[in-house]
C-alpha atoms as a printed R data frame, in Angstrom:
    type eleno elety resid chain resno       x       y       z
1   ATOM     1    CA   MET     A     1  78.190 157.675 144.940
2   ATOM     2    CA   SER     A     2  77.881 156.016 148.286
3   ATOM     3    CA   ARG     A     3  80.703 154.144 149.960
4   ATOM     4    CA   THR     A     4  78.891 150.802 149.633
5   ATOM     5    CA   ARG     A     5  78.287 151.192 145.903
6   ATOM     6    CA   ALA     A     6  81.887 152.138 145.073
7   ATOM     7    CA   PRO     A     7  83.354 148.668 145.719
8   ATOM     8    CA   LEU     A     8  80.540 147.102 143.697
9   ATOM     9    CA   CYS     A     9  81.161 149.439 140.780
10  ATOM    10    CA   CYS     A    10  84.908 148.770 140.893
11  ATOM    11    CA   ALA     A    11  84.283 145.028 140.947
12  ATOM    12    CA   ALA     A    12  81.872 145.286 138.001
13  ATOM    13    CA   LEU     A    13  84.368 147.415 136.056
14  ATOM    14    CA   GLY     A    14  87.149 144.920 136.799
15  ATOM    15    CA   LEU     A    15  85.044 141.949 135.674
16  ATOM    16    CA   SER     A    16  84.049 143.702 132.459
17  ATOM    17    CA   LEU     A    17  87.714 144.460 131.655
18  ATOM    18    CA   LEU     A    18  88.619 140.884 132.431
19  ATOM    19    CA   ALA     A    19  85.852 139.571 130.186
20  ATOM    20    CA   ALA     A    20  86.954 141.920 127.413
21  ATOM    21    CA   GLY     A    21  90.027 139.849 126.684
22  ATOM    22    CA   CYS     A    22  92.417 139.912 129.579
23  ATOM    23    CA   GLY     A    23  94.824 142.009 127.562
24  ATOM    24    CA   VAL     A    24  95.483 139.239 125.019
25  ATOM    25    CA   ARG     A    25  95.691 140.658 121.548
26  ATOM    26    CA   SER     A    26  94.559 138.949 118.365
27  ATOM    27    CA   THR     A    27  97.396 137.315 116.435
28  ATOM    28    CA   GLY     A    28  95.636 136.459 113.194
29  ATOM    29    CA   VAL     A    29  96.366 133.216 111.352
30  ATOM    30    CA   VAL     A    30  99.480 131.386 112.541
31  ATOM    31    CA   ASP     A    31 101.018 128.730 110.285
32  ATOM    32    CA   GLY     A    32 101.669 125.557 112.250
33  ATOM    33    CA   GLY     A    33 104.223 124.265 109.762
34  ATOM    34    CA   GLU     A    34 104.138 120.957 107.948
35  ATOM    35    CA   ALA     A    35 102.011 118.084 109.129
36  ATOM    36    CA   ALA     A    36 103.689 115.382 111.155
37  ATOM    37    CA   SER     A    37 105.300 112.712 109.023
38  ATOM    38    CA   GLY     A    38 106.857 109.352 109.565
39  ATOM    39    CA   LEU     A    39 105.533 105.941 110.354
40  ATOM    40    CA   THR     A    40 102.621 105.379 112.682
41  ATOM    41    CA   LYS     A    41 101.329 102.290 114.474
42  ATOM    42    CA   GLY     A    42  98.770  99.864 113.081
43  ATOM    43    CA   LEU     A    43  98.100  98.505 109.626
44  ATOM    44    CA   ARG     A    44  98.595 100.936 106.778
45  ATOM    45    CA   ILE     A    45  98.577 100.201 103.097
46  ATOM    46    CA   TYR     A    46 100.039 102.497 100.498
47  ATOM    47    CA   PHE     A    47  98.463 103.975  97.390
48  ATOM    48    CA   VAL     A    48  99.771 106.351  94.733
49  ATOM    49    CA   SER     A    49  98.563 109.963  94.679
50  ATOM    50    CA   GLU     A    50  97.864 112.091  91.601
51  ATOM    51    CA   THR     A    51 101.290 113.676  92.090
52  ATOM    52    CA   GLY     A    52 103.001 110.285  91.987
53  ATOM    53    CA   ARG     A    53 103.796 110.086  95.690
54  ATOM    54    CA   LEU     A    54 103.029 107.190  97.993
55  ATOM    55    CA   GLU     A    55 100.460 107.870 100.680
56  ATOM    56    CA   GLY     A    56  99.705 105.498 103.514
57  ATOM    57    CA   VAL     A    57  96.126 104.993 104.617
58  ATOM    58    CA   SER     A    58  95.002 103.275 107.799
59  ATOM    59    CA   ARG     A    59  92.989 100.136 107.670
60  ATOM    60    CA   PRO     A    60  91.295  98.483 110.599
61  ATOM    61    CA   THR     A    61  93.555  95.577 111.390
62  ATOM    62    CA   PRO     A    62  91.903  92.642 109.666
63  ATOM    63    CA   LYS     A    63  92.870  89.141 110.580
64  ATOM    64    CA   ILE     A    64  96.105  88.845 108.640
65  ATOM    65    CA   THR     A    65  98.281  85.824 109.160
66  ATOM    66    CA   GLU     A    66 101.093  86.696 106.781
67  ATOM    67    CA   PRO     A    67 102.392  89.807 105.017
68  ATOM    68    CA   ALA     A    68 101.018  88.587 101.660
69  ATOM    69    CA   SER     A    69  97.494  89.144 103.022
70  ATOM    70    CA   VAL     A    70  97.829  92.882 102.375
71  ATOM    71    CA   ILE     A    71  98.143  92.306  98.624
72  ATOM    72    CA   LYS     A    72  94.401  91.572  98.502
73  ATOM    73    CA   LEU     A    73  93.782  94.913 100.238
74  ATOM    74    CA   LEU     A    74  95.971  96.646  97.650
75  ATOM    75    CA   MET     A    75  94.087  94.954  94.796
76  ATOM    76    CA   THR     A    76  90.792  96.146  96.291
77  ATOM    77    CA   GLY     A    77  92.146  99.654  95.922
78  ATOM    78    CA   PRO     A    78  91.338 102.856  97.744
79  ATOM    79    CA   THR     A    79  87.923 103.560  99.229
80  ATOM    80    CA   GLU     A    80  85.554 105.891  97.381
81  ATOM    81    CA   GLY     A    81  86.638 108.786  99.591
82  ATOM    82    CA   GLU     A    82  90.312 108.002  99.004
83  ATOM    83    CA   ARG     A    83  89.717 107.862  95.228
84  ATOM    84    CA   ARG     A    84  88.090 111.303  95.397
85  ATOM    85    CA   THR     A    85  91.324 112.627  96.914
86  ATOM    86    CA   GLY     A    86  93.259 111.226  93.950
87  ATOM    87    CA   LEU     A    87  94.601 107.940  95.317
88  ATOM    88    CA   THR     A    88  94.903 104.891  93.100
89  ATOM    89    CA   THR     A    89  96.528 101.465  93.129
90  ATOM    90    CA   LEU     A    90  98.971 100.012  90.635
91  ATOM    91    CA   ILE     A    91  98.487  96.516  92.046
92  ATOM    92    CA   THR     A    92  96.234  94.580  89.698
93  ATOM    93    CA   ASN     A    93  94.732  91.132  89.928
94  ATOM    94    CA   GLY     A    94  97.169  88.348  89.540
95  ATOM    95    CA   PRO     A    95  99.090  85.727  91.420
96  ATOM    96    CA   TYR     A    96 101.554  87.782  93.474
97  ATOM    97    CA   ASP     A    97 103.950  85.416  95.176
98  ATOM    98    CA   VAL     A    98 105.539  86.530  98.462
99  ATOM    99    CA   THR     A    99 108.434  84.484  99.807
100 ATOM   100    CA   GLY     A   100 110.918  84.881 102.612
101 ATOM   101    CA   ALA     A   101 110.681  85.102 106.345
102 ATOM   102    CA   GLY     A   102 111.430  87.525 109.109
103 ATOM   103    CA   ASP     A   103 112.885  90.781 107.896
104 ATOM   104    CA   GLU     A   104 113.735  89.625 104.344
105 ATOM   105    CA   LEU     A   105 110.872  89.300 101.874
106 ATOM   106    CA   ALA     A   106 110.618  88.992  98.106
107 ATOM   107    CA   VAL     A   107 107.529  89.488  95.983
108 ATOM   108    CA   ARG     A   108 107.036  88.333  92.404
109 ATOM   109    CA   VAL     A   109 104.840  90.558  90.244
110 ATOM   110    CA   PRO     A   110 102.862  88.615  87.600
111 ATOM   111    CA   ASP     A   111 103.278  89.250  83.862
112 ATOM   112    CA   THR     A   112 105.647  92.168  84.380
113 ATOM   113    CA   VAL     A   113 109.096  93.194  83.243
114 ATOM   114    CA   LEU     A   114 110.309  95.687  85.828
115 ATOM   115    CA   ASP     A   115 112.311  98.677  84.634
116 ATOM   116    CA   PRO     A   116 114.336 100.425  87.374
117 ATOM   117    CA   ALA     A   117 114.083 103.720  85.428
118 ATOM   118    CA   SER     A   118 110.271 103.631  85.236
119 ATOM   119    CA   VAL     A   119 108.396 105.902  87.676
120 ATOM   120    CA   ALA     A   120 105.339 103.625  87.461
121 ATOM   121    CA   ASP     A   121 107.421 100.546  88.310
122 ATOM   122    CA   ARG     A   122 109.042 102.398  91.205
123 ATOM   123    CA   ASN     A   123 105.609 103.383  92.556
124 ATOM   124    CA   LEU     A   124 104.362  99.813  92.140
125 ATOM   125    CA   ALA     A   125 107.410  98.593  94.072
126 ATOM   126    CA   GLY     A   126 106.817 101.257  96.729
127 ATOM   127    CA   GLN     A   127 103.231 100.160  97.248
128 ATOM   128    CA   LEU     A   128 104.371  96.577  97.731
129 ATOM   129    CA   VAL     A   129 107.443  97.318  99.857
130 ATOM   130    CA   CYS     A   130 105.721  99.689 102.289
131 ATOM   131    CA   SER     A   131 102.505  97.654 102.599
132 ATOM   132    CA   LEU     A   132 104.351  94.342 103.094
133 ATOM   133    CA   ALA     A   133 106.786  95.887 105.580
134 ATOM   134    CA   ARG     A   134 103.957  97.409 107.608
135 ATOM   135    CA   ALA     A   135 102.089  94.090 107.631
136 ATOM   136    CA   ARG     A   136 105.234  92.297 108.778
137 ATOM   137    CA   SER     A   137 105.681  94.751 111.652
138 ATOM   138    CA   VAL     A   138 102.007  94.411 112.664
139 ATOM   139    CA   LEU     A   139 102.398  90.614 112.717
140 ATOM   140    CA   ASP     A   140 105.425  90.784 115.043
141 ATOM   141    CA   GLU     A   141 103.974  89.674 118.365
142 ATOM   142    CA   ASP     A   142 106.986  91.025 120.276
143 ATOM   143    CA   GLY     A   143 106.528  94.453 118.712
144 ATOM   144    CA   ARG     A   144 110.229  94.755 117.902
145 ATOM   145    CA   THR     A   145 110.010  94.862 114.113
146 ATOM   146    CA   ARG     A   146 109.718  98.338 112.628
147 ATOM   147    CA   PRO     A   147 108.632  98.694 109.004
148 ATOM   148    CA   ASP     A   148 112.097  99.949 108.040
149 ATOM   149    CA   ASP     A   149 113.643  96.779 109.495
150 ATOM   150    CA   VAL     A   150 111.975  94.809 106.701
151 ATOM   151    CA   ARG     A   151 113.806  94.626 103.374
152 ATOM   152    CA   VAL     A   152 111.718  93.725 100.327
153 ATOM   153    CA   THR     A   153 112.888  92.765  96.842
154 ATOM   154    CA   VAL     A   154 110.403  93.079  93.976
155 ATOM   155    CA   ARG     A   155 110.879  90.760  90.989
156 ATOM   156    CA   GLY     A   156 109.058  90.789  87.696
157 ATOM   157    CA   GLU     A   157 107.813  87.399  86.600
158 ATOM   158    CA   ALA     A   158 108.925  88.145  83.056
159 ATOM   159    CA   GLY     A   159 112.180  89.770  84.200
160 ATOM   160    CA   GLY     A   160 113.680  92.633  86.095
161 ATOM   161    CA   ARG     A   161 114.343  93.178  89.771
162 ATOM   162    CA   LEU     A   162 114.001  96.156  92.093
163 ATOM   163    CA   GLY     A   163 115.561  96.313  95.522
164 ATOM   164    CA   PRO     A   164 115.991  95.203  98.165
165 ATOM   165    CA   TYR     A   165 114.274  98.285  99.574
166 ATOM   166    CA   VAL     A   166 112.968  99.529 102.899
167 ATOM   167    CA   CYS     A   167 109.814 101.617 103.054
168 ATOM   168    CA   SER     A   168 111.586 104.915 103.769
169 ATOM   169    CA   ASP     A   169 113.292 104.591 100.356
170 ATOM   170    CA   PHE     A   170 109.897 105.606  98.910
171 ATOM   171    CA   LEU     A   171 108.666 108.178 101.420
172 ATOM   172    CA   GLU     A   172 109.959 111.726 101.173
């Protein structure tokens, strides 16, 4: 081999070794752990999963002027795609009455006797508490109100009371 070809061959050999992986070995599948949890920014409403857990879903921020506006979104229910993943709403049509101001809200559930021991009633309360609290924080123009700053009491029109709760009481 000539002296001029030797450096070219060495360079070609070096580039081929470099392209072959730089000495990095395959690691296989690496588990990244659990998905991030906690509260995010923007409007979220909460539905109940097939396993009975609350799951928040993002909604483009519609023009809401008061926390009670999200009740209509809850009554509309999950989108088709969300229903396919097992989400549902326990909020049915009816005159839900939201009262209070600032960080203290109360919501009256029509034609209902609330039972604190009922899983369904707890999930219904969770949907209302988390969705109303998120709406209240979105409406705060100063951006100081966090959803867990908002305490919500749920009252049955025909009797019973749940709360006051904050959203994290329902999220595990």
